[in-house]
N, C-alpha and C positions, 0 to 999 in steps of 0.2 A: 453609571460606568459607561464609557464609550462603547457603543455597539452591543450593549447588553451585558448582563452579569455572567452569562454562560459562553462567552466568546471563546475561551480556551478549550472548553469541552467540544464546541462545534468545530473548531480548527483541528483538534486532535482526531475527531471523528472523520473529518474530510481527508486529512493526510494519512491516517491509518487505513481507511478504506481504499484510497488511491494506491498506497504501498502494497496492500494485499492484492488488489485486482491487477495492477501492473505487473507484479512479479509472477502471479499465477498465469497471466496471459503470455508472458515471455516464455514460460515452460510449455504451455499447451499449444501455442501457435507461434512458432518462430518465424522470422522474416522469410518471404518467398524466395528471395535471392540475396546473395552476399554482395554488399555494395562495394567494398574495397577490402584491403588486407587488414585494416585497423578494426573492422567489425567482426565479431564472432558469428559463426553459422548458427550456433545454438547458445542460449543462456546457460551459465554454470548452474546446474540443478541444485546442488547443496546450498549455495549462497542464495539462490532465488527462493528456495523453500524456507530458509531461515528468515529472510526479509519478509516473506509473505506471512509467516507466523508472527513476527513482531508487529506487522501491520494489523493482523487480525486481533491480536491482544489489545492493541491501542484502540481499535475501533470498538471492540466490545466494552472496554473500560470506559470510553467516552460515552457510549450509548447508555451504559448503566448509570453513569454520573448524571446524564440528562434526565433519565427516567426517574431516578430516585429523588430528584429535587434540585 
């Protein structure tokens, strides 16, 4: 298979981890200054927590798939 048999699991791990870390950092460390009126001062907490949870589940699932075989 092109780029290995575990390509989908590796991509899921990468995107899930990026989704988790990115949304978690958006909550913990918002931007230092507001750039313009189109950007929010702080990320919506509920949406960011939900997306971080989805990313965490995807990353754990992909990691379990890679470890199990």
